[in-house]
Structure formats: C-alpha cells, structure tokens
C-alpha positions as CSV (number, residue, x, y, z in Angstrom):
1,M,-115.2,-77.2,223.9
2,G,-118.2,-75.6,222.1
3,Q,-121.3,-74.0,223.6
4,V,-124.5,-73.7,221.5
5,Q,-128.2,-73.3,222.2
6,L,-131.3,-75.2,221.2
7,R,-134.6,-73.4,221.6
8,A,-138.1,-74.6,221.6
9,L,-140.7,-71.9,221.1
10,G,-143.9,-73.1,222.8
11,G,-144.4,-76.3,220.8
12,T,-143.0,-79.6,219.7
13,Y,-140.8,-78.0,217.1
14,A,-138.9,-74.7,216.7
15,R,-138.4,-73.1,213.3
16,H,-135.7,-70.6,212.4
17,D,-133.3,-69.8,209.5
18,H,-130.5,-72.2,210.5
19,I,-132.3,-75.3,211.7
20,S,-135.6,-76.1,210.1
21,R,-136.8,-78.6,212.6
22,T,-135.3,-78.8,216.1
23,E,-136.8,-81.5,218.3
24,Y,-138.1,-80.3,221.6
25,C,-136.0,-81.9,224.4
26,N,-138.0,-82.7,227.5
27,S,-136.4,-83.1,230.9
28,T,-136.3,-87.0,230.6
29,A,-134.3,-86.9,227.4
30,I,-132.0,-84.3,228.8
31,A,-131.3,-86.4,231.9
32,K,-130.7,-89.4,229.8
33,M,-128.2,-87.5,227.6
34,M,-126.5,-86.1,230.7
35,K,-125.7,-89.7,231.6
36,E,-124.6,-90.7,228.1
37,R,-122.3,-87.8,227.4
38,T,-120.7,-85.1,229.5
39,L,-123.3,-82.4,228.9
40,S,-124.7,-79.6,231.0
41,F,-127.7,-77.4,230.4
42,G,-129.5,-74.3,231.7
43,R,-132.7,-72.4,231.1
44,C,-133.0,-69.0,229.5
45,L,-134.9,-66.4,231.3
46,E,-137.0,-65.3,228.3
47,P,-140.7,-66.0,228.8
48,G,-142.2,-68.7,226.7
49,T,-138.9,-70.3,225.6
50,L,-136.9,-73.3,226.7
51,S,-133.2,-72.8,226.1
52,V,-130.8,-75.8,226.5
53,F,-127.0,-75.2,226.7
54,W,-125.0,-78.1,225.6
55,I,-121.3,-78.4,226.4
56,L,-119.9,-81.3,224.5
57,S,-116.8,-83.0,225.9
58,R,-113.8,-83.1,223.7
59,G,-113.0,-86.3,222.0
60,R,-115.3,-88.5,224.0
61,T,-117.0,-91.4,222.2
62,T,-119.9,-93.1,224.0
63,A,-122.7,-95.4,222.8
64,V,-125.8,-93.2,222.7
65,S,-129.4,-93.6,221.7
66,A,-130.7,-92.6,218.3
67,Q,-132.5,-89.6,219.8
68,S,-129.4,-88.4,221.5
69,K,-127.4,-88.8,218.3
70,R,-129.9,-86.7,216.4
71,V,-130.0,-83.9,219.0
72,I,-126.2,-83.8,219.3
73,A,-125.9,-83.6,215.5
74,E,-128.4,-80.7,215.4
75,A,-126.5,-79.0,218.2
76,H,-123.3,-79.2,216.1
77,L,-125.1,-77.9,213.1
78,A,-126.5,-75.0,215.1
79,K,-123.0,-74.1,216.4
80,Q,-121.5,-74.2,212.9
81,R,-124.3,-71.9,211.5
82,G,-124.0,-69.4,214.3
83,Y,-127.1,-69.9,216.3
84,P,-127.1,-67.2,219.1
85,I,-126.1,-68.0,222.6
86,A,-128.8,-67.0,225.0
87,S,-128.4,-64.8,228.0
88,S,-130.6,-63.1,230.5
89,P,-132.0,-60.0,228.7
90,S,-130.2,-56.8,229.6
91,M,-132.3,-54.7,227.2
92,R,-135.8,-54.8,225.9
93,V,-136.7,-53.8,222.4
94,V,-140.2,-52.4,221.8
95,I,-141.2,-52.3,218.1
96,A,-144.1,-50.2,217.0
97,E,-145.1,-51.4,213.5
98,D,-148.5,-51.8,211.9
99,S,-147.3,-53.8,208.9
100,L,-147.5,-57.6,209.5
101,I,-144.8,-58.2,206.9
102,Y,-142.2,-55.9,208.6
103,R,-143.2,-57.3,212.0
104,A,-142.6,-60.8,210.9
105,L,-139.3,-59.8,209.3
106,M,-138.0,-58.0,212.3
107,K,-139.1,-60.7,214.7
108,R,-137.0,-63.2,212.7
109,H,-134.0,-60.9,212.7
110,F,-134.2,-60.1,216.4
111,E,-134.5,-63.8,217.3
112,E,-131.4,-64.5,215.3
113,W,-129.5,-61.8,217.1
114,G,-130.6,-63.1,220.5
115,L,-132.5,-59.9,221.5
116,S,-135.8,-59.9,223.3
117,C,-138.5,-57.8,221.7
118,V,-142.2,-57.0,222.0
119,F,-144.5,-55.6,219.3
120,A,-147.2,-52.9,219.2
121,S,-149.5,-52.4,216.3
122,D,-150.3,-48.7,217.1
123,G,-148.9,-45.8,218.9
124,S,-151.1,-46.0,222.0
125,E,-150.1,-49.6,222.6
126,A,-146.5,-48.7,222.1
127,W,-146.8,-45.9,224.6
128,A,-148.3,-48.3,227.2
129,L,-145.4,-50.7,226.7
130,L,-142.7,-48.1,226.9
131,R,-144.2,-46.4,230.0
132,D,-144.2,-49.7,231.9
133,Q,-140.8,-51.0,231.0
134,E,-138.3,-51.5,233.8
135,L,-135.3,-52.7,231.7
136,P,-133.3,-50.3,229.5
137,T,-135.4,-49.9,226.4
138,L,-134.7,-49.4,222.8
139,A,-137.7,-48.4,220.7
140,L,-138.1,-48.9,216.9
141,L,-141.0,-46.7,215.8
142,D,-142.7,-46.6,212.5
143,W,-143.4,-43.0,211.5
144,V,-147.0,-43.7,210.3
145,L,-149.0,-45.5,213.0
146,P,-152.7,-45.6,214.0
147,E,-153.9,-43.4,216.9
148,L,-150.4,-41.9,217.7
149,D,-147.8,-41.6,215.0
150,G,-144.1,-42.0,215.5
151,I,-143.3,-38.3,215.7
152,D,-145.9,-37.6,218.3
153,L,-144.8,-40.7,220.2
154,C,-141.2,-39.4,220.2
155,R,-142.3,-36.1,221.7
156,K,-144.4,-37.8,224.3
157,I,-141.5,-40.0,225.4
158,R,-139.1,-37.1,225.7
159,S,-141.6,-34.9,227.6
160,E,-143.1,-37.4,230.0
161,L,-140.4,-39.9,230.7
162,G,-137.4,-38.7,232.8
163,V,-133.8,-38.9,231.8
164,E,-133.3,-41.7,234.4
165,R,-135.5,-43.9,232.1
166,Y,-134.0,-42.8,228.8
167,I,-135.3,-44.7,225.8
168,Y,-133.2,-44.9,222.7
169,I,-135.4,-44.3,219.7
170,I,-134.9,-45.4,216.1
171,L,-137.5,-44.0,213.7
172,I,-138.2,-46.3,210.8
173,T,-140.0,-44.9,207.7
174,S,-140.1,-44.8,204.0
175,K,-139.7,-41.0,204.1
176,N,-136.3,-40.1,202.9
177,L,-136.2,-36.4,202.5
178,K,-133.7,-34.3,204.5
179,Q,-136.4,-32.3,206.1
180,D,-138.1,-35.5,207.3
181,I,-134.9,-36.6,209.0
182,V,-134.4,-33.2,210.6
183,E,-138.1,-33.3,211.9
184,A,-137.6,-36.8,213.4
185,M,-134.4,-35.8,215.2
186,E,-135.9,-32.6,216.5
187,A,-138.9,-34.6,217.8
188,G,-136.5,-36.7,219.9
189,A,-135.4,-39.6,217.8
190,D,-131.8,-40.8,218.3
191,D,-131.5,-42.5,214.9
192,Y,-133.3,-42.8,211.6
193,L,-133.6,-45.8,209.2
194,I,-135.3,-45.7,205.8
195,K,-137.4,-48.6,204.5
196,P,-136.8,-51.0,203.0
197,F,-133.8,-51.4,205.3
198,Y,-130.7,-53.6,205.0
199,A,-130.8,-56.1,207.9
200,P,-127.0,-55.8,208.8
201,E,-127.5,-52.0,209.0
202,L,-130.5,-52.4,211.3
203,K,-128.4,-54.7,213.5
204,A,-125.6,-52.2,213.6
205,R,-127.9,-49.3,214.6
206,V,-129.6,-51.4,217.3
207,L,-126.2,-52.5,218.8
208,A,-125.1,-48.8,218.7
209,G,-128.2,-48.0,220.7
210,K,-127.5,-50.8,223.1
211,R,-124.0,-49.4,223.7
212,I,-125.6,-46.1,224.6
213,L,-128.1,-47.7,227.0
214,D,-125.4,-49.7,228.6
215,L,-123.3,-46.6,229.1
216,Q,-126.3,-44.8,230.6
217,S,-126.9,-47.7,233.0
218,T,-123.3,-47.5,234.2
219,L,-123.5,-43.8,234.7
220,L,-126.8,-44.1,236.7
221,Q,-125.2,-46.8,238.9
222,T,-122.2,-44.5,239.5
223,Q,-124.4,-41.6,240.2
224,E,-126.3,-43.6,242.8
225,S,-123.1,-44.8,244.4
226,L,-121.8,-41.2,244.7
227,R,-125.2,-40.2,246.2
228,I,-124.9,-42.9,248.8
229,A,-121.3,-42.0,249.6
230,A,-122.3,-38.3,250.0
231,T,-125.2,-38.9,252.3
232,H,-124.3,-42.0,254.4
233,D,-121.6,-42.8,256.9
234,A,-119.0,-45.1,255.5
235,L,-118.5,-47.1,258.7
236,T,-122.0,-47.7,259.9
237,G,-124.1,-47.3,256.8
238,L,-126.4,-44.8,258.6
239,K,-127.1,-41.4,257.2
240,N,-124.4,-38.9,257.9
241,R,-124.7,-35.7,259.9
242,M,-125.5,-33.4,257.0
243,E,-128.2,-35.8,255.7
244,I,-129.9,-36.5,259.1
245,V,-130.0,-32.7,260.0
246,G,-131.5,-32.0,256.6
247,I,-134.2,-34.6,257.3
248,L,-134.9,-33.0,260.6
249,I,-135.4,-29.6,258.9
250,Q,-137.8,-31.2,256.4
251,E,-139.8,-32.9,259.2
252,L,-140.0,-29.6,261.1
253,A,-141.4,-27.9,258.0
254,R,-143.9,-30.7,257.6
255,S,-144.8,-30.3,261.3
256,R,-145.5,-26.6,260.8
257,R,-147.8,-27.4,257.9
258,N,-149.7,-30.3,259.5
259,G,-149.5,-29.4,263.1
260,G,-148.0,-32.7,264.4
261,P,-145.1,-32.9,266.8
262,V,-141.6,-34.0,266.0
263,G,-139.3,-35.7,268.5
264,V,-135.5,-36.0,268.5
265,M,-133.1,-38.2,270.4
266,F,-129.3,-37.8,270.9
267,A,-127.9,-41.2,271.8
268,D,-124.3,-41.4,273.0
269,I,-122.3,-44.6,273.7
270,D,-121.2,-44.6,277.3
271,H,-117.4,-44.7,278.1
272,F,-116.5,-45.1,274.4
273,K,-113.0,-43.9,274.9
274,S,-112.3,-46.7,277.4
275,I,-113.7,-49.2,274.9
276,N,-111.2,-47.9,272.3
277,D,-108.5,-48.1,274.9
278,S,-109.2,-51.6,275.9
279,I,-110.0,-53.4,272.6
280,G,-108.5,-50.9,270.1
281,H,-110.0,-48.8,267.4
282,L,-110.9,-51.7,265.2
283,G,-112.8,-53.2,268.1
284,G,-114.4,-49.8,268.6
285,D,-115.4,-49.7,265.0
286,T,-117.2,-53.1,265.5
287,V,-119.0,-51.7,268.5
288,L,-120.1,-48.7,266.5
289,K,-121.5,-50.9,263.7
290,V,-123.3,-53.3,266.1
291,V,-124.8,-50.4,268.1
292,S,-125.9,-48.8,264.8
293,R,-127.8,-52.0,263.9
294,R,-129.4,-52.3,267.3
295,L,-130.5,-48.6,267.1
296,T,-132.0,-49.2,263.7
297,S,-133.9,-52.2,264.9
298,A,-135.3,-50.2,267.8
299,V,-136.9,-47.4,265.9
300,R,-140.0,-47.4,263.7
301,I,-139.8,-47.9,260.0
302,Y,-140.5,-44.2,259.2
303,D,-138.2,-42.9,261.9
304,Q,-134.8,-41.6,260.7
305,I,-131.4,-42.3,262.3
306,G,-128.0,-41.0,261.5
307,R,-124.5,-40.8,262.9
308,Y,-124.1,-37.3,264.2
309,G,-120.4,-37.6,265.0
310,G,-118.0,-39.9,266.7
311,E,-120.0,-42.2,269.0
312,E,-123.2,-40.1,268.9
313,F,-126.3,-40.7,267.0
314,L,-129.3,-38.5,266.1
315,V,-132.8,-40.0,265.8
316,V,-135.7,-38.1,264.2
317,L,-139.2,-39.3,265.2
318,P,-142.1,-37.7,263.2
319,G,-145.4,-37.5,265.1
320,C,-143.9,-38.1,268.6
321,D,-144.6,-35.8,271.5
322,L,-142.3,-35.8,274.5
323,Q,-143.9,-38.8,276.2
324,G,-143.8,-40.8,273.0
325,T,-140.2,-39.9,272.4
326,K,-139.3,-41.0,275.9
327,T,-141.1,-44.3,275.4
328,R,-139.1,-44.9,272.1
329,A,-135.9,-43.9,273.9
330,E,-136.3,-46.3,276.7
331,E,-137.0,-49.1,274.2
332,L,-133.7,-48.0,272.5
333,L,-131.8,-48.3,275.8
334,R,-133.1,-51.9,276.3
335,T,-132.2,-52.9,272.8
336,V,-128.6,-51.6,272.9
337,R,-127.8,-53.2,276.3
338,K,-129.6,-56.5,275.7
339,A,-126.5,-58.5,275.1
340,P,-122.7,-58.0,275.2
341,I,-121.1,-57.1,271.9
342,E,-118.5,-59.6,270.7
343,T,-115.6,-58.5,268.6
344,S,-112.4,-60.1,267.3
345,Y,-110.6,-58.1,270.0
346,G,-112.8,-58.8,273.0
347,T,-116.3,-58.7,274.4
348,K,-117.9,-55.5,275.7
349,T,-121.2,-54.7,277.4
350,V,-122.3,-51.4,275.9
351,T,-124.9,-48.9,277.1
352,V,-126.0,-45.5,275.8
353,S,-127.2,-42.3,277.3
354,V,-130.1,-40.5,275.6
355,G,-131.3,-36.9,275.6
356,I,-134.7,-36.2,274.1
357,A,-136.7,-33.2,273.1
358,S,-139.9,-32.6,271.2
359,T,-141.7,-29.7,269.5
360,S,-144.7,-30.5,271.7
361,T,-143.0,-29.2,274.8
362,N,-141.7,-25.8,274.1
363,G,-142.9,-25.2,270.6
364,F,-139.5,-25.2,269.1
365,I,-139.4,-24.0,265.5
366,K,-135.8,-24.1,264.5
367,A,-133.8,-27.3,264.2
368,E,-130.9,-25.7,266.2
369,E,-133.2,-25.0,269.2
370,L,-134.5,-28.5,269.2
371,L,-131.0,-30.0,268.9
372,N,-129.7,-27.8,271.7
373,S,-132.5,-28.9,274.0
374,A,-131.9,-32.6,273.3
375,D,-128.1,-32.0,273.7
376,E,-128.5,-30.4,277.1
377,A,-130.7,-33.3,278.2
378,L,-128.0,-35.7,277.0
379,Y,-125.4,-33.8,279.1
380,R,-127.6,-34.3,282.2
381,A,-128.0,-38.0,281.4
382,K,-124.3,-38.3,281.4
383,E,-124.0,-36.4,284.7
384,N,-126.7,-38.4,286.4
385,G,-125.0,-41.8,285.9
386,R,-125.4,-42.7,282.2
387,N,-127.4,-45.5,280.7
388,R,-130.6,-43.4,281.1
389,V,-133.0,-41.1,279.4
390,E,-133.3,-37.4,280.2
391,A,-135.9,-35.0,278.9
392,P,-135.8,-31.2,278.8
393,L,-136.3,-29.4,282.1
394,P,-139.5,-27.4,282.5
395,Q,-139.4,-23.6,282.6
396,P,-138.0,-21.7,284.6
397,V,-135.8,-24.6,285.8
398,F,-134.7,-25.0,282.2
399,E,-133.3,-21.4,282.0
400,I,-131.3,-21.9,285.2
401,A,-129.9,-25.2,284.1
402,Q,-129.0,-23.8,280.7
403,S,-127.1,-21.0,282.3
404,Q,-125.2,-23.4,284.5
405,F,-124.5,-25.7,281.6
406,Q,-123.1,-22.8,279.4
407,E,-120.8,-21.7,282.3
408,Q,-119.5,-25.3,282.8
409,S,-118.9,-25.7,279.1
410,S,-117.0,-22.4,278.9
411,S,-114.8,-23.3,281.9
412,L,-114.0,-26.7,280.5
413,G,-113.3,-25.4,277.0
414,N,-115.8,-28.0,275.7
415,A,-116.4,-27.3,272.0
416,G,-118.3,-30.6,271.5
417,L,-121.4,-29.7,273.5
418,G,-124.0,-26.9,273.8
419,K,-125.0,-24.6,271.0
420,M,-121.6,-24.9,269.3
421,R,-122.4,-28.5,268.5
422,F,-124.7,-27.6,265.6
423,T,-122.1,-25.6,263.7
424,E,-119.0,-27.8,264.3
425,D,-117.3,-29.6,261.5
426,I,-118.8,-33.0,260.5
427,D,-117.0,-35.8,262.3
428,V,-116.9,-39.1,260.3
429,G,-114.1,-40.9,262.1
430,N,-113.7,-43.0,265.2
431,E,-112.2,-40.7,267.7
C-alpha cells in the first residue's frame, strides 16, 4: 500500500520538479474517485495549499473514468519520484534573502523537502517575522541585507528573544574567510553556509537545526511538567502548600504597596476521617477531588486556592476586606454542600467549615499572623457545630480566646493547629 501527495498551489495546476502538470482535484472528482477505488484523502494544514493523500488498494482493478485514471497515474509517478508526504508543520523556516534568484531556488528546495517557509527581503522584515513566530523557528539569514544585516540581526535575536523561544540561525553568505566565520558565530549564528551552496548540504544543515529545535521543545515540555509537579498537588491539581503560601506572601507585599486588603480562608472538610472509614481511602480521594472542583468554581478567577494539607484548603482573596471574605466563604459553603458526592464506593453529603481573616481587620503584615488568625477562626467553626463560617474575634476578646486556644492545644498535644501549623511539614497525602 503506498501513500503519496498531490498538491495544488492556488490555481488549476501545480508545478514542481517531479510532476510538470498536476491537475487540480476538486471535491466532486475526489468523491467520485472514492467510489471508484478504495481511496482516502485528507487536507494539509499549510495555508494556501490543498493536499490530497491517496491510499491505493492493493491489486484492485475497477473500471474508472479517464480523469480518475490520469490522476491515479500521476499519483503513482509522484510516489516513484519521491514527492514529499505532507504533515502539519512542526517548524517554521524564515529566510531573509534579498536576491530573487536565491529566493526562488530555496523556495523550490524547501517545497521538495516538505518544509514550510516564509521569506523576507530585508533585515527589518525578517525581524518582524521572527519576533512574532509561535512555532519553533529556524532562520536562514543572508549576511548582506538592506536596513539590518545578518550579523546585526543575529545579535538582536540573541539579545531580545529569550531562551524559551530559541531560534536556530544559519548564516548564508559568499564570505568565506575564517575571520568571517568566527565573527558570525560570535554574533550568535549556529551554523554557516557559503554561497553558492550545494542543495544536499543545505538540507543536511537545516535538518540538523530541526533536530536541535525538536530537542529544545522536548526539554521545555519536560521543564514545564517538572514545574507543575513541584507546585501543584498531584491528587487534586490545586496548588500545593508551598506554592499557595508563596502566593499569599506576594499578595501581602502587593497590598502593602497598593494599600488594598487581602483576605484568606481556611476550609476544612467536616468529619473527613469518618468518610475515609466508611467508603475507604479511594472514596476519600474522590471526595477530595470533587470538593476541590467545587471550591474552584466558587471563587473568583483572580483568587488563588491550594491544598494546604490533608483535607484542608487555603484560599487567598486579593482585595477582600473581612465582610467581603465572609461573603465569599458563605458562597463557598453553599457550593460544596449543594449536592451529595457520588463515588464508586458510596455516596456522601459533604460540608466544610471555614475560618476567615483579612488584613483590613487587625492590620496583619506577616503571612504567619494572618494564617494563625484564620486557623483560630476555623477551630471555633469546628467547635461551634461545623458547616459554618467564623471570623476573628474582636480585641480584647481575641486575646482571651487565643490564650484559651493555646492552652487547649497544649493539653491535647495537637501539633496540627495553632501557630505550629505554619511551620509543619508539607502534607500531600490522604490521611
């Protein structure tokens, strides 16, 4: 079974080295041929082209029209002569060349090799193209260009475009002295090709550049995966404790500069241990994931939410005073308890208790103070019946309650509450 491509370039006929005249196949002809032979086709994603993929069935003989016979014969001829198989472009080639002869020559070669390319006639135009590219880009730059020459363009690319958008540069020139090559490489070129060039050598150097860009794309994807793994909770997909506390510190710094308040919420799933005991830890994991989604849907798009540890979540609300934080917390309560959570191991109605605090109340500056205030409010929400919101107590009632809270925590040996919470080890499991 063979697979070949017929390409029509914006007109009735397409011209290239292997097939001088390939008839444009419209959708009616394709549909007719699909009925007459076992053929399949698809469209290439390159703009301005129509690519038809023919898969010819083995050994089948069918009466076909004269047009179909001609197109099939041309498809066989294209296959025999190595016409490229199209694919969605994974790399864009930008060619900066002011010579019409070399532009036409390279255009023909790159079409033969199945690579997408765009042309610029001067350095400024090339810079505009390179700056706006989203795909991994390989640049072929002539040394001598109007407005901005190849050497200056190399330096501009390296100084103004970050490493995350690395552009592989091949400098093409008739200069062949050793010091010219050294100057080009020091300016930021990755490779150097002397005119007049040998087409197979150009292809080899371009493919070498493509391998480098493919490797860089893989490394960037791996780097992003590692970043996500380091900053997000694996079970719920929310930010982990280290990341959400870091965000709180950033918001407090912004609050000091801008003068706006910052609110925080501690939300804790009620009776989570009994949930684990009744439907198992896998069922408990499902509950955690569903609650995480509901919490996310209940906050504003610019609020931040993370899993603080176990069944507890921390929400950071920029611009919220205490009343605004309480309003958001009550909405969060309603969202979590709106419907039972169904798991493969049973159905549970889940509620949360929420403790809130805001810099607008006591003028907290440090993240630890704000978190301790919200944590003490959460403790009182648990004590007062759960499934409710509690705010910090006003002074001096706050000082009395804090003293009582610390005494109770000490007598119970509770290392998971109070001021020790902020410095405890990060908990990422389902306890």
